[in-house]
N, CA, C and O of each residue as an XYZ file, in Angstrom:
712
protein
N      28.559     -4.993     -5.742
C      28.239     -4.698     -4.442
C      26.890     -3.916     -4.449
O      26.747     -3.157     -5.407
N      25.898     -3.974     -3.559
C      24.537     -3.364     -3.628
C      24.858     -1.759     -3.161
O      25.730     -1.470     -2.342
N      24.132     -0.944     -3.727
C      24.275      0.394     -3.359
C      23.436      0.664     -2.071
O      22.419      0.002     -1.864
N      23.873      1.678     -1.162
C      23.189      1.727      0.057
C      21.726      2.668     -0.482
O      21.627      3.370     -1.489
N      20.775      2.408      0.492
C      19.381      3.021      0.165
C      19.637      4.355      0.188
O      20.507      4.926      0.846
N      18.618      4.963     -0.769
C      18.662      6.437     -0.963
C      18.163      7.303      0.298
O      18.415      8.500      0.432
N      17.469      6.579      1.142
C      16.990      7.164      2.501
C      17.874      6.548      3.545
O      18.208      5.363      3.564
N      18.236      7.514      4.455
C      19.223      7.022      5.588
C      18.467      6.079      6.570
O      17.772      6.635      7.420
N      18.516      4.766      6.556
C      17.982      3.799      7.404
C      18.794      3.650      8.652
O      18.174      3.395      9.685
N      19.845      3.749      8.690
C      20.593      3.374      9.977
C      20.105      4.120     11.051
O      20.045      3.494     12.109
N      19.700      5.416     11.076
C      19.081      5.955     12.261
C      17.896      5.281     12.818
O      17.595      5.437     14.001
N      17.275      4.609     12.096
C      15.990      3.923     12.610
C      16.287      2.482     12.937
O      15.378      1.723     13.273
N      17.703      2.038     12.834
C      18.107      0.858     13.504
C      18.029     -0.377     12.270
O      18.250     -1.560     12.532
N      17.710      0.076     11.017
C      17.433     -0.884     10.084
C      18.716     -1.198      9.395
O      19.426     -0.315      8.914
N      19.050     -2.676      9.348
C      20.389     -2.765      8.488
C      20.175     -3.076      7.056
O      19.194     -3.710      6.667
N      21.055     -2.647      6.317
C      20.923     -2.922      4.608
C      20.903     -4.485      4.614
O      20.128     -5.006      3.811
N      21.613     -5.261      5.371
C      21.718     -6.515      5.176
C      20.314     -7.148      5.379
O      19.888     -8.064      4.676
N      19.731     -6.655      6.262
C      18.306     -7.296      6.678
C      17.249     -6.835      5.616
O      16.151     -7.389      5.569
N      17.549     -5.940      4.868
C      16.600     -5.505      3.804
C      17.087     -6.490      2.528
O      16.251     -6.935      1.741
N      18.260     -6.733      2.426
C      18.770     -7.574      1.268
C      18.476     -9.034      1.484
O      18.239     -9.772      0.527
N      18.490     -9.481      2.786
C      17.865    -10.956      3.095
C      16.497    -11.101      2.850
O      16.131    -12.239      2.557
N      15.525    -10.085      2.909
C      14.338    -10.285      2.664
C      14.275     -9.985      1.288
O      13.096     -9.940      0.936
N      14.960     -9.789      0.485
C      14.948     -9.482     -0.910
C      14.044     -8.112     -1.361
O      13.482     -7.977     -2.448
N      14.051     -7.228     -0.354
C      13.336     -5.974     -0.571
C      13.863     -5.089     -1.418
O      15.086     -4.949     -1.405
N      13.089     -4.346     -2.288
C      13.571     -3.532     -3.282
C      13.167     -2.075     -2.904
O      12.137     -1.914     -2.250
N      13.878     -1.069     -3.259
C      13.516      0.412     -3.239
C      12.541      0.697     -4.361
O      12.603      0.113     -5.443
N      11.581      1.673     -4.043
C      10.532      1.917     -4.702
C      10.776      3.564     -5.059
O      10.891      4.282     -4.066
N      10.841      4.040     -6.012
C      10.792      5.479     -6.413
C       9.661      6.275     -5.864
O       8.531      5.790     -5.803
N       9.936      7.504     -5.454
C       8.776      8.492     -4.995
C       8.044      9.045     -6.215
O       8.658      9.619     -7.115
N       6.705      8.861     -6.234
C       5.994      9.360     -7.322
C       6.221     10.924     -7.257
O       6.451     11.503     -6.195
N       6.136     11.556     -8.479
C       6.326     12.980     -8.668
C       5.208     13.531     -9.151
O       4.937     14.703     -8.891
N       4.479     12.825     -9.850
C       3.059     13.487    -10.570
C       1.986     12.616    -10.089
O       1.805     11.446    -10.427
N       1.179     13.417     -9.131
C      -0.002     12.736     -8.413
C      -1.125     13.737     -8.646
O      -1.041     14.931     -8.930
N      -2.241     12.938     -8.451
C      -3.552     13.705     -8.549
C      -4.622     13.083     -7.772
O      -4.588     11.863     -7.607
N      -5.542     13.766     -7.290
C      -6.445     13.512     -6.314
C      -7.475     12.291     -6.817
O      -8.250     12.379     -7.769
N      -7.310     11.237     -6.024
C      -8.045     10.117     -6.391
C      -9.264      9.876     -5.554
O     -10.118      9.128     -6.030
N      -9.455     10.378     -4.431
C     -10.476     10.434     -3.529
C     -10.412     11.219     -2.357
O      -9.308     11.349     -1.827
N     -11.492     11.814     -1.813
C     -11.698     12.725     -0.730
C     -12.385     11.964      0.449
O     -13.571     11.725      0.224
N     -11.950     11.564      1.561
C     -12.530     10.847      2.525
C     -13.596     11.501      3.317
O     -13.677     12.727      3.389
N     -14.350     10.759      3.866
C     -15.379     11.537      4.782
C     -14.971     12.644      5.649
O     -15.727     13.552      5.995
N     -13.704     12.524      5.995
C     -13.320     13.252      7.009
C     -12.390     14.432      6.333
O     -11.639     15.170      6.971
N     -12.602     14.457      4.875
C     -12.017     15.703      4.305
C     -10.284     15.336      3.923
O      -9.589     16.158      3.326
N      -9.791     14.078      4.341
C      -8.640     13.749      3.941
C      -8.359     13.619      2.301
O      -9.282     13.138      1.643
N      -7.447     13.918      1.775
C      -7.120     13.863      0.417
C      -6.324     12.565      0.131
O      -5.294     12.381      0.779
N      -6.712     11.661     -0.775
C      -5.814     10.517     -1.109
C      -5.300     10.886     -2.466
O      -6.122     11.287     -3.290
N      -4.025     10.798     -2.798
C      -3.349     10.877     -3.991
C      -2.645      9.772     -4.686
O      -1.897      8.998     -4.089
N      -2.881      9.712     -5.879
C      -2.219      8.617     -6.572
C      -1.776      8.940     -7.959
O      -2.391      9.827     -8.551
N      -0.740      8.305     -8.579
C      -0.374      8.812     -9.969
C      -1.757      8.620    -10.959
O      -2.594      7.741    -10.760
N      -1.814      9.476    -11.905
C      -2.922      9.462    -12.695
C      -3.683      8.264    -13.183
O      -4.908      8.157    -13.241
N      -2.644      7.250    -13.575
C      -3.204      6.008    -14.140
C      -3.864      5.306    -13.106
O      -4.965      4.821    -13.365
N      -3.307      5.148    -11.810
C      -3.873      4.476    -10.594
C      -5.044      5.064    -10.250
O      -6.024      4.362    -10.002
N      -5.106      6.624    -10.182
C      -6.281      7.168     -9.783
C      -7.420      7.083    -10.561
O      -8.488      7.081     -9.949
N      -7.448      6.999    -11.986
C      -8.441      6.677    -12.816
C      -8.735      5.159    -12.670
O      -9.895      4.841    -12.931
N      -8.021      4.325    -12.356
C      -8.170      2.869    -12.249
C      -8.881      2.694    -11.029
O      -9.842      1.925    -11.022
N      -8.517      3.348     -9.913
C      -9.334      3.307     -8.492
C     -10.664      3.773     -8.958
O     -11.528      2.912     -8.788
N     -11.093      4.885     -9.498
C     -12.273      5.457     -9.637
C     -13.047      4.443    -10.380
O     -14.211      4.218    -10.050
N     -12.457      3.780    -11.415
C     -13.411      2.939    -12.145
C     -13.721      1.625    -11.410
O     -14.815      1.071    -11.512
N     -12.624      1.112    -10.601
C     -12.724     -0.008     -9.706
C     -13.953      0.243     -8.767
O     -14.911     -0.529     -8.711
N     -13.830      1.467     -7.990
C     -14.852      1.880     -7.103
C     -16.448      2.016     -7.544
O     -17.390      1.806     -6.778
N     -16.543      2.361     -8.765
C     -17.548      2.624     -9.389
C     -18.336      1.220     -9.686
O     -19.524      0.982     -9.472
N     -17.381      0.393    -10.216
C     -17.824     -1.128    -10.689
C     -18.402     -1.779     -9.250
O     -19.496     -2.323     -9.103
N     -17.462     -1.593     -8.328
C     -17.972     -2.100     -7.162
C     -19.535     -1.652     -6.532
O     -20.383     -2.415     -6.069
N     -19.605     -0.197     -6.677
C     -20.796      0.539     -6.323
C     -21.888     -0.119     -7.308
O     -23.003     -0.331     -6.831
N     -21.682     -0.397     -8.418
C     -22.613     -0.950     -9.458
C     -22.945     -2.448     -8.934
O     -24.023     -2.953     -9.247
N     -22.082     -3.105     -8.193
C     -22.523     -4.457     -7.805
C     -22.943     -4.346     -6.276
O     -22.924     -5.346     -5.558
N     -23.318     -3.110     -5.807
C     -24.017     -3.151     -4.498
C     -22.920     -3.039     -3.284
O     -23.253     -3.274     -2.123
N     -21.639     -2.676     -3.631
C     -20.491     -2.798     -2.416
C     -19.901     -1.416     -2.527
O     -19.739     -0.823     -3.593
N     -19.575     -0.926     -1.254
C     -18.771      0.320     -1.155
C     -17.634     -0.064     -0.499
O     -17.535     -0.799      0.483
N     -16.584      0.630     -1.273
C     -15.125      0.527     -0.884
C     -14.505      1.921     -1.000
O     -14.766      2.744     -1.879
N     -13.607      2.073      0.062
C     -12.975      3.555      0.088
C     -11.600      3.312      0.488
O     -11.195      2.237      0.929
N     -10.767      4.554      0.283
C      -9.378      4.369      0.501
C      -9.259      4.901      2.017
O      -9.865      5.839      2.536
N      -8.181      3.919      2.648
C      -7.754      4.396      3.911
C      -6.338      4.782      3.908
O      -5.746      5.255      4.879
N      -5.822      4.543      2.718
C      -4.353      5.075      2.608
C      -4.151      5.008      0.993
O      -4.772      4.198      0.305
N      -3.205      5.953      0.452
C      -2.745      5.891     -0.853
C      -1.329      6.493     -0.809
O      -0.451      6.091     -0.046
N      -1.198      7.414     -1.629
C       0.516      7.916     -1.561
C       0.839      8.171     -0.200
O       0.095      8.688      0.633
N       2.149      7.722     -0.016
C       2.787      8.240      1.153
C       4.270      8.461      0.986
O       5.029      7.625      0.494
N       4.648      9.730      1.462
C       5.948     10.140      1.068
C       7.047      9.104      1.902
O       6.609      8.350      2.770
N       8.275      9.131      1.614
C       9.274      8.543      2.247
C       9.623      9.080      3.438
O      10.097      8.341      4.301
N       9.442     10.479      3.681
C       9.522     11.099      4.940
C       8.510     10.569      5.717
O       8.886     10.049      6.768
N       7.311     10.562      5.475
C       6.204     10.003      6.396
C       6.513      8.768      6.731
O       6.572      8.546      7.940
N       6.781      7.682      5.823
C       7.182      6.419      6.243
C       8.126      6.386      7.320
O       7.976      5.586      8.244
N       9.152      7.245      7.274
C      10.066      7.195      8.554
C       9.580      7.726      9.575
O      10.038      7.317     10.642
N       8.513      8.793      9.627
C       7.702      9.198     10.766
C       6.962      7.923     11.370
O       7.011      7.764     12.590
N       6.285      7.015     10.579
C       5.449      6.144     11.077
C       6.372      5.150     11.832
O       6.056      4.708     12.936
N       7.420      4.845     11.255
C       8.659      3.916     11.954
C       9.030      4.474     13.289
O       9.066      3.772     14.300
N       9.344      5.928     13.273
C       9.780      6.475     14.567
C       8.660      6.512     15.448
O       8.995      6.474     16.632
N       7.362      6.579     15.227
C       6.369      6.542     16.201
C       6.098      5.260     16.740
O       5.602      5.165     17.863
N       6.396      4.177     15.998
C       6.398      2.846     16.515
C       7.462      2.379     17.446
O       7.332      1.608     18.397
N       8.617      3.020     16.982
C       9.775      2.770     17.757
C       9.659      3.557     19.245
O      10.238      3.162     20.257
N       8.900      4.603     19.183
C       8.891      5.628     20.170
C       7.714      4.796     21.209
O       7.759      5.008     22.421
N       6.800      3.958     20.696
C       5.652      3.284     21.407
C       6.185      1.954     22.053
O       5.462      1.175     22.674
N       7.575      1.777     21.830
C       8.186      0.659     22.502
C       8.360     -0.656     21.534
O       8.836     -1.700     21.982
N       7.945     -0.523     20.201
C       8.171     -1.657     19.413
C       9.619     -1.955     19.093
O      10.415     -1.032     19.265
N       9.985     -2.899     18.733
C      11.296     -3.343     17.997
C      11.354     -3.001     16.508
O      10.321     -2.844     15.857
N      12.365     -2.906     16.068
C      12.508     -2.639     14.711
C      12.100     -3.812     13.880
O      11.606     -3.688     12.759
N      12.358     -5.124     14.557
C      12.172     -6.319     13.712
C      10.470     -6.434     13.805
O       9.937     -6.920     12.807
N       9.660     -6.058     14.829
C       8.321     -6.221     15.010
C       7.894     -5.270     13.799
O       7.161     -5.744     12.931
N       8.288     -4.065     13.718
C       7.766     -3.118     12.799
C       7.930     -3.301     11.550
O       7.128     -2.795     10.765
N       9.030     -4.082     11.089
C       9.261     -4.623      9.640
C       8.490     -5.642      9.315
O       8.406     -6.000      8.140
N       7.822     -6.247     10.296
C       6.613     -7.048      9.581
C       5.352     -6.484      9.328
O       4.437     -7.056      8.735
N       5.323     -5.245      9.835
C       3.934     -4.592      9.802
C       4.004     -3.481      8.667
O       3.013     -3.238      7.978
N       5.154     -2.850      8.507
C       5.416     -1.750      7.463
C       6.832     -1.823      6.809
O       7.813     -2.365      7.318
N       6.782     -1.185      5.586
C       7.874     -1.209      5.174
C       8.975     -0.153      5.608
O       8.630      0.889      6.164
N      10.229     -0.424      5.360
C      11.290      0.674      5.715
C      11.265      1.874      4.644
O      11.078      1.604      3.458
N      11.452      3.178      5.060
C      11.236      4.338      4.275
C      12.200      3.944      2.946
O      13.298      3.393      3.035
N      11.610      4.307      1.835
C      12.261      3.976      0.494
C      11.815      2.790     -0.076
O      12.108      2.659     -1.264
N      11.138      1.818      0.487
C      10.883      0.620      0.287
C       9.366      0.232      0.355
O       9.034     -0.951      0.283
N       8.437      1.251      0.494
C       7.133      1.054      0.676
C       6.541      1.176     -0.973
O       7.126      1.900     -1.779
N       5.561      0.536     -1.277
C       4.681      0.645     -2.475
C       4.061      1.945     -2.464
O       3.901      2.522     -3.540
N       3.695      2.473     -1.396
C       2.855      3.502     -1.177
C       3.708      4.698     -1.585
O       3.094      5.724     -1.877
N       5.100      4.709     -1.648
C       5.894      5.753     -2.309
C       5.546      6.126     -3.842
O       5.554      7.238     -4.371
N       5.261      4.958     -4.355
C       5.077      4.836     -5.839
C       3.795      5.605     -6.399
O       3.731      5.937     -7.582
N       2.841      5.852     -5.537
C       1.587      6.483     -5.702
C       0.562      5.524     -6.525
O      -0.428      5.957     -7.113
N       0.926      4.226     -6.481
C       0.249      3.189     -7.027
C      -0.437      2.160     -6.038
O      -1.146      1.216     -6.386
N      -0.127      2.482     -4.850
C      -0.677      1.389     -3.797
C      -1.768      2.144     -2.985
O      -1.769      3.358     -2.782
N      -2.777      1.173     -2.513
C      -3.703      1.624     -1.871
C      -4.199      0.695     -0.725
O      -4.188     -0.529     -0.860
N      -4.609      1.273      0.336
C      -5.326      0.509      1.314
C      -6.854      0.576      1.378
O      -7.374      1.673      1.584
N      -7.520     -0.384      1.237
C      -8.920     -0.300      0.928
C      -9.672     -1.017      2.034
O      -9.388     -2.145      2.435
N     -10.765     -0.174      2.540
C     -11.528     -0.517      3.697
C     -13.116     -0.463      2.930
O     -13.350     -0.060      1.791
N     -14.066     -0.980      3.900
C     -15.455     -0.818      3.520
C     -16.041     -0.311      4.681
O     -15.499     -0.328      5.786
N     -17.490      0.280      4.358
C     -18.098      0.799      5.728
C     -18.373     -0.245      6.744
O     -18.441      0.054      7.936
N     -18.541     -1.520      6.297
C     -18.820     -2.559      7.206
C     -17.562     -3.146      7.991
O     -17.710     -3.903      8.950
N     -16.357     -2.759      7.533
C     -15.153     -3.203      8.023
C     -14.108     -2.158      7.828
O     -13.180     -2.363      7.046
N     -14.225     -0.914      8.583
C     -13.366      0.285      8.261
C     -11.893      0.241      8.699
O     -11.134      1.200      8.560
N     -11.533     -0.968      9.252
C     -10.320     -1.178      9.961
C      -9.061     -1.911      8.838
O      -9.298     -2.614      7.856
N      -7.978     -1.566      9.256
C      -6.976     -2.252      8.530
C      -6.471     -3.394      9.212
O      -5.366     -3.342      9.752
N      -7.190     -4.448      9.241
C      -7.069     -5.490      9.931
C      -7.369     -6.814      8.987
O      -8.137     -6.816      8.026
N      -6.572     -7.982      9.483
C      -6.675     -9.137      8.766
C      -8.227     -9.513      8.570
O      -8.500    -10.025      7.485
N      -9.155     -9.345      9.379
C     -10.593     -9.662      9.521
C     -11.057     -9.035      8.074
O     -12.064     -9.593      7.638
N     -10.587     -8.105      7.332
C     -10.987     -7.662      6.217
C     -11.324     -8.748      5.155
O     -12.192     -8.652      4.288
N     -10.475     -9.815      5.377
C     -10.562    -10.734      4.244
C     -12.019    -11.449      4.415
O     -12.466    -12.113      3.480
N     -12.677    -11.315      5.509
C     -13.839    -11.955      5.543
C     -15.236    -11.072      5.111
O     -16.418    -11.338      5.333
N     -14.679    -10.025      4.472
C     -15.828     -9.019      3.819
C     -16.357     -9.238      2.463
O     -15.690     -9.836      1.619
N     -17.458     -8.803      2.240
C     -17.886     -8.870      0.727
C     -17.098     -8.027     -0.058
O     -16.962     -8.275     -1.256
N     -16.481     -6.919      0.539
C     -15.610     -6.005     -0.275
C     -14.380     -6.879     -0.747
O     -14.066     -6.918     -1.937
N     -13.694     -7.580      0.228
C     -12.486     -8.391     -0.254
C     -12.770     -9.519     -1.129
O     -11.941     -9.887     -1.960
N     -14.017    -10.146     -0.970
C     -14.216    -11.418     -1.918
C     -14.593    -10.522     -3.254
O     -14.244    -11.054     -4.307
N     -15.140     -9.462     -3.352
C     -15.418     -8.936     -4.707
C     -13.860     -8.416     -5.356
O     -13.541     -8.529     -6.539
N     -13.070     -7.874     -4.349
C     -11.742     -7.462     -4.892
C     -10.897     -8.647     -5.366
O     -10.125     -8.477     -6.310
N     -10.998     -9.808     -4.780
C     -10.375    -11.012     -5.177
C     -10.720    -11.701     -6.587
O     -10.031    -12.484     -7.241
N     -12.114    -11.125     -6.882
C     -12.454    -11.584     -8.170
C     -12.482    -10.417     -9.328
O     -12.439    -10.671    -10.532
N     -12.547     -9.350     -8.874
C     -12.663     -8.183     -9.890
C     -11.442     -7.228    -10.048
O     -11.172     -6.683    -11.118
N     -10.621     -7.044     -8.732
C      -9.596     -6.134     -8.856
C      -8.573     -5.998    -10.015
O      -8.097     -4.963    -10.482
N      -8.334     -7.372    -10.391
C      -7.021     -7.509    -11.438
C      -7.703     -6.933    -12.666
O      -6.965     -6.399    -13.494
N      -8.891     -6.963    -12.877
C      -9.404     -6.376    -14.232
C      -9.301     -4.914    -14.111
O      -9.650     -4.309    -15.125
N      -8.941     -4.261    -13.204
C      -8.776     -2.889    -12.974
C      -7.195     -2.627    -12.893
O      -6.726     -1.490    -12.841
N      -6.420     -3.801    -12.886
C      -4.930     -3.562    -12.808
C      -4.467     -3.607    -11.326
O      -3.290     -3.349    -11.078
N      -5.227     -3.884    -10.451
C      -4.781     -4.106     -9.019
C      -4.562     -5.438     -8.584
O      -5.356     -6.345     -8.831
N      -3.506     -5.586     -7.942
C      -3.033     -6.846     -7.292
C      -2.901     -6.861     -5.816
O      -2.626     -5.811     -5.236
N      -3.076     -7.976     -5.156
C      -3.051     -8.078     -3.603
C      -1.511     -8.097     -3.423
O      -0.916     -9.003     -4.008
N      -0.912     -7.366     -2.815
C       0.592     -7.096     -2.688
C       1.173     -8.121     -1.643
O       2.281     -8.607     -1.872
N       0.509     -8.460     -0.554
C       1.223     -9.195      0.703
C       0.134    -10.345      0.995
O      -0.545    -10.227      2.015
N      -0.028    -11.250      0.301
C      -0.756    -12.441      0.563
C      -0.062    -13.361      1.847
O       1.104    -13.285      2.235
N      -0.957    -14.093      2.283
C      -0.294    -14.939      3.308
C       1.049    -15.568      2.919
O       1.229    -15.960      1.767
N       1.984    -15.668      3.855
C       3.211    -16.059      3.295
C       4.190    -15.590      2.363
O       5.078    -16.289      1.875
N       3.953    -14.148      2.093
C       4.678    -13.336      1.071
C       6.072    -13.524      1.432
O       6.445    -13.738      2.585
N       6.874    -13.434      0.369
C       8.347    -13.508      0.383
C       8.808    -12.205      1.021
O       9.942    -12.223      1.497
N       8.067    -11.015      1.110
C       8.845     -9.990      1.809
C       8.845     -9.803      3.211
O       9.417     -8.872      3.779
N       8.058    -10.893      3.881
C       8.106    -11.121      5.381
C       7.172    -10.143      5.990
O       7.274     -9.882      7.189
N       6.217     -9.553      5.205
C       5.227     -8.789      5.948
C       3.977     -9.654      6.498
O       3.738    -10.772      6.042
N       3.316     -9.145      7.358
C       2.160     -9.843      7.542
C       1.165     -9.811      6.467
O       1.196     -8.957      5.581
N       0.286    -10.735      6.539
C      -0.763    -10.729      5.475
C      -1.648     -9.582      5.629
O      -2.166     -9.363      6.724
N      -1.894     -8.727      4.481
C      -2.587     -7.414      4.385
C      -3.568     -7.604      3.388
O      -3.257     -7.344      2.226
N      -4.856     -8.071      3.686
C      -5.775     -8.153      2.534
C      -6.314     -6.800      2.019
O      -7.132     -6.798      1.099
N      -5.889     -5.664      2.573
C      -6.456     -4.577      2.481
C      -5.377     -3.772      1.643
O      -5.634     -2.591      1.407
N      -4.229     -4.297      1.189
C      -3.304     -3.643      0.619
C      -3.178     -4.031     -1.059
O      -2.662     -5.101     -1.381
N      -3.571     -3.296     -1.853
C      -3.387     -3.571     -3.401
C      -2.673     -2.463     -3.988
O      -2.586     -1.325     -3.528
N      -2.000     -3.067     -5.416
C      -1.142     -1.984     -5.937
C      -1.537     -2.181     -7.428
O      -1.938     -3.222     -7.948
N      -1.333     -0.913     -8.035
C      -1.892     -1.024     -9.568
C      -0.665     -1.281    -10.098
O       0.325     -0.639     -9.748
N      -0.625     -2.166    -10.918
C       0.367     -2.731    -11.831
C       0.031     -3.384    -12.985
O       0.684     -4.397    -13.237
N      -0.952     -3.005    -13.855
C      -1.614     -3.630    -14.628
C      -0.660     -4.227    -15.730
O       0.447     -3.738    -15.958
N      -1.188     -5.366    -16.427
C      -0.451     -5.749    -17.574
C      -0.586     -4.947    -18.718
O      -1.497     -4.118    -18.737
N       0.254     -5.071    -19.775
C       0.331     -4.005    -20.810
C      -1.233     -3.925    -21.450
O      -1.577     -2.849    -21.939
N      -2.121     -4.986    -21.448
C      -3.166     -4.759    -21.963
C      -4.274     -3.876    -21.396
O      -5.259     -3.497    -22.031
N      -4.002     -3.605    -20.171
C      -4.848     -2.530    -19.453
C      -3.984     -1.357    -19.032
O      -4.469     -0.581    -18.210
N      -2.889     -1.157    -19.446
C      -2.008      0.095    -18.961
C      -2.654      1.486    -19.386
O      -3.258      1.531    -20.458
N      -2.570      2.428    -18.727
C      -3.097      3.742    -18.989
C      -2.053      4.713    -19.057
O      -1.088      4.656    -18.295
N      -2.195      5.647    -19.969
C      -1.133      6.651    -20.027
C      -1.434      7.751    -19.266
O      -0.644      8.693    -19.204
């Protein structure tokens, strides 16, 4: 028998069965985080140390190729993920709609401190149109060399919308950092 999620999802209207049907798995919340970047607005973006170092290296390499990339999101707590879902419910969205756009609390890669949402100055939105930018083209050709992979391509098995901006640090052994 599958154990219940660590975060109480029932109050949000999320059934454990729907999570199991999509094959979603829980992600542990990061405990050791460091500053990866400070946004122009002063917002601090945190990642686990290895992901933060890889992000800075990726960003420098992109800059070296004449491209600017920046973070729109990084580590997000389980509690913050629940707030996001509550806000969407309060705005009138159904839980089914919401769960195509964002992960349930406890199931987001952002909890791990390894996931980033990337934007560029020429396309600062978290929208599918990001796939048509030079930044996305560069990421598709170079991000894996820094240990980042696109988490939710078109038709992904998790049932999320296509997210060309969402990348997760999960390097192969050959590029793992301590």
